[in-house]
Residue, then its C-alpha position, 0 to 999 in steps of 0.5 A: x106370597x104374593x107370587x102365590x097370590x099373582x098365580x092364582x089370580x091368573x088362574x081366576x082370570x084364564x078361567x072367567x075368560x073361557x065363559x065370556x060371551x061374543x061380541x053381539x051377545x046381550x050386553x055389547x056396545x058397538x059405536x062406530x064413526x065414519x070420515x071419508x072411508x075411514x072407520x073407527x069402531x069401538x067396543x066393550x068387547x076384547x078380541x084378545x081375551x073373549x071379554x066384554x068390559x062391564x065397566x063401560x058408558x056410552x054416550x047419550x043420545x044427545x052427546x055429540x062425541x068428537x063433534x060427530x053426528x050420530x045417524x037416525x037408525x033403528x035399534x039392531x036386536x038386543x045389541x047397542x050399536x050406534x053410528x056416526x057421522x063426522x065432518x072432519x079428521x079432527x073430529x074423527x080422531x077426538x071422537x075414538x080418543x073420548x070412546x077411549x078415555x071416556x067411555x072405556x072402550x076399545x076402538x080399532x082403525x078401518x081404513x077403505x070400508 
């Protein structure tokens, strides 16, 4: 019986993935942190499944995740985008750690941006 439940759950999750919107549609969140020529890009979007995470949070405008400062920028369409500048590699790693563990976002490391 557990096997049947597992199979049905797998089928429903696969079919749900085909209906997931892209990463820049309404409801997406992108937070980027920069240190020198390195970027952490943290999103509520799983590139493997094509689905957005529904259970996630973002830091408030007053928060300093990892000790990084938020850039003052204009909003981008209906998406949630914030960029941060970090003063050290340690703060940069703390930023990514906080995004993953506290806010349930996925972070990617990009070098030579």
